[in-house]
C-alpha positions, 0 to 999 in steps of 0.5 A: 495522480499522485501529489507532486510532493509524494513523487520521488526526485528520481522519475524512474523509481518503482513503487510496490503495490500491494492489495491490503490487507491480503485476505479481503483487499479494502485498498491498495498499499503503495510502498517506495523502494526504501520501504519495500526493502525494509518490507521485505528484510523483516519477512525474510529474517522474522522466520527460519527458512524451514518456517511452513508459516514463514514461507506462506507468508512470504508467498502471499506477499511477493505473490501479491506485490505489482511493481509499478513506476510512475508515468510522465504526468505522475500516475500510477497506472494500476491496470485492471487487475487492481482496479478490479480487485477495488472496483476502481472506475475513473477515480480513487482516494489517496491517503498518505501514510508517512513513508507510504501511501494508500489508494481506495475505492472513494465510496469505501474511503468515506465509510472508512474515514469514521474508523480511521478517525477514531482509531487515530484519536485513540491511538494518539492519545495513547502515544502522547502525540 
């Protein structure tokens, strides 16, 4: 269930879900409409229409994107394809990321927490936050 404070005021909001990273996904990236619009804009303007690389990247991102609303209980029903990609069964770990959130298989998230904390600490120091 998505925490109440993360839910949009408009209950009809549709989220865009991407297996991430695209090549070997270890989590799902969940983007609210504003963040997905921003990503789409960058994908459209970052490449010329004749760019082979741009076409491949656009196909990969758009082809893996799944759009889903929250149900009445505040759950994001992922379906078999997305749950199967991560090996989710029952529970999932949620990680808030400012303007988006991530869904992880709990065991994989636990394995990754050390790296998350180390990289965050180093990077925050560089950003002087």
